[in-house]
N, C-alpha and C positions, 0 to 999 in steps of 0.2 A: 152655890159656887163650889167647884171641886177643890178640896184642900190638898196641898202637897206637903209632905213631911220629909225633911232631909235629916237623915241620921248620920252622925259623925262616926265613921268607921273606926274600930279599935285598931291600934297599931299592934301588929303581930311580930313577936320576937321568936327566933329559933329557940328550941328547948335548951340548947347548950351554946352559950356565947364563947367565941374563940378569941383568945388574947394574942394570937399570932402577929397580926399586923400592928397592934398596939406596941408589942415588943420591938418589932423591926423599926418602928418610928423612933425608938430611943437610941438607935445606932448613932444618931447625930449628937448624942450626949457623951459618947465615948471618944476621948481624944487619943490620937496616935502619938508616938514618940513621947511618952509620958515622963521619961527621965531626962529629956533634953529641953533646953531653952529654945523656944520657937519664935521667930519673927511673926509668923501667922500660924495659929493653931489649926491643925487638920483633924477632922473627925472621921470615924469609920464609914459613915454614910457617904460622904463626898469621895472618900478614897475608893469605895466600892464602885461608884459610878465611873470614876476615871479608869479603874482597872477594866471595867466593862467596855469602855471606849477603846482602850488599847488592845485588849484581847480580841475584840471584834475585828480591829484593823489587822492584827497579826494573822488571824485566820484567813481574811480576804487576801492578804499579801501571799500567804502560803499557797492558796489555791491558784491565784492569778499568775504568780511568777515562779513558783517552785513545785508545780505539779502536785499540790496537795489536794486532799478530798475530805475536808472537814466542814462542819456546819457552823458558819459564823454566828448565826442567830442563837443557836444553843450555847455556844461558847460565851457569847455576851451574857446570857442568862446565868451560866455557871459563875462567871466573874462577878455578877451583881450579888450573888448569894454566897460567895466564897468565904466571907468573914461574918456571915450572919450569926453564927454561934457566939461571937464575941459580945453580943448583947447580954449573954449569961456569964461568960468567963471574963469579960474585959479584955483589953489588949495587952498581952504580956510582951514586954520588950524582947526583941530578937536576941540580944546577947544573953539574956536570962533563959529564954526558951531553948537555946542551943548551947548552953554553957557546958553541958556534958550529956552523953547519950541517955543516961538514966532520967534526967529531967525531961529530955525530949520525948522519951517513951511515955512517961507519966502524963505529960501535957497532952499528948495525942489521945490518951485514954479520956482525959477530962474533956477534951474537945469533942470526942465522939459522944460522950454522955450529953453534952450541951446540944449537939446537933439533934440527937434523938428527942431530947426534952422539947426543943423547938418544934420539931415535926409533930410530936404528940399533942401540941396545942391546937392543931388543925382538926376540923371535922374529919372523921374517918374516911369519908368518900373522897377527900382531897389529899390525903397524906401521901399516897404513892406518887402523885403528880409533883409534889414538892420535895419528896425524899430524894428523887434523882437529881435535884438541883442543889440541895443542901448537904447531903451526905456524899463526901468525895469518894466513897467506895463505889459509887455508881458512875464515876467519870472513867472514860477510857484513859490509858496512859498518855495518849496524844493530847486529849483535852486537858488533862491535868498539867501536862508540860506547858501548854500555851497559856493557861491561867497563871501558872507560877512565873513564867517569863513576864507576863503583863504586870503581875504584882511587884516583881523586882524592878521592872522598868519604872513604874510609878513611884516607888520608893526612891529610886535614883533621881527622878525628876524633882522630887521634893528636896533632895540635897542640893541640887543645882539652884533651885529657887531660893533656898535659905542662904547659900553661899553668895549668890548674886546680891542678896540684901545685906551682905556684910556679916553674916552670922557664922563664925568659924567653928561653932559647936558641931557643925555637920561635916567637917573636913574628913575625919576618920570614917564616918559613916559612908561618905561618898567612895572612899577607897575600898571599903569592905563590899559595897554594893557593886563596884566595878568588877571585883573578883567574882561575885555571885553571878553577874551577867555573863562573864567569861565562861563560867562553869555551865551555865544554861544556854550557851550560845546556839543559835540556829540561823539559817539564811534569812528567815523572815524577821528575826529580831535584829540582825545586823543591818538589814534594809531599813528598819524603823529607826535605828540609832543614827544611820547615815543621813536619812532624808528628813526626819521630823525632830530629832532631839536638839540639833544645833540652835533652833529658834528659841529654845528655852533659856539661852544665854543672852538674849537680846531684850531691849526695852520695848515698851508698847509702840513708841514712835518708829522704832526700827522694823517691827514686824508688820506695821501698817503702811510703811512708806511705799 
C-alpha cells in the first residue's frame, strides 16, 4: 500500500519585520484635546477617518460645483495619513503649537523628523509609495489646503458636539475655530458648512425623523 507523508510547511517570515502598521494601530491610544475636559474623548485614529470623509467630500464638491480638478480619492488618503506622525510626537495642543512663531517652526521640524522615522519603518520598496501620503512636502498646495480645511471643519464639529452636550469648556475653542474657518474659506467649504453642518446641532430623533 502506497504511503503518503504530509509535511507541515514552515512559516516563512521576511528578513526584516516592519513595525509601520503596528505603530499606526496605536493612533487610537492618542487622545486629542488633552488639556480640555471632554464629554466624549476623541482619539487621533477616529479623527483621521472623519477628516478623510470630509476632505473627500470637499474635493467632490469642488469638482462638481466649482469647476475644480482634484483627485478626491488621493485627497481622502492624504487626510487619512495627515496626523500619522503623531503616533511618535503625540498631539500637541493647538494653542501651544502656535503660541509663537519660534515654537511653530521648531514643532514643524520635529513633525518632519517623525514623518521620516515612520516612513523609514517601511520596507524600502514601499517607502516612496507612502512618503507621498505621509510627508506633506509631497502635497500640492491645493491638496494641502483641502486637507487643512477638512481638519479645521472636523475640529469645529467636535466643539459643536461638546457644546450640545452642555460642555462649555469648548466655547472659546469654537470661536477660535470659526475664525480659522473664515481664514481658510473656500466655496466648497462654505457649501459644506451650509448643507451638512447644521445637522450636527440636532438630536438623533431629529436627524432620523
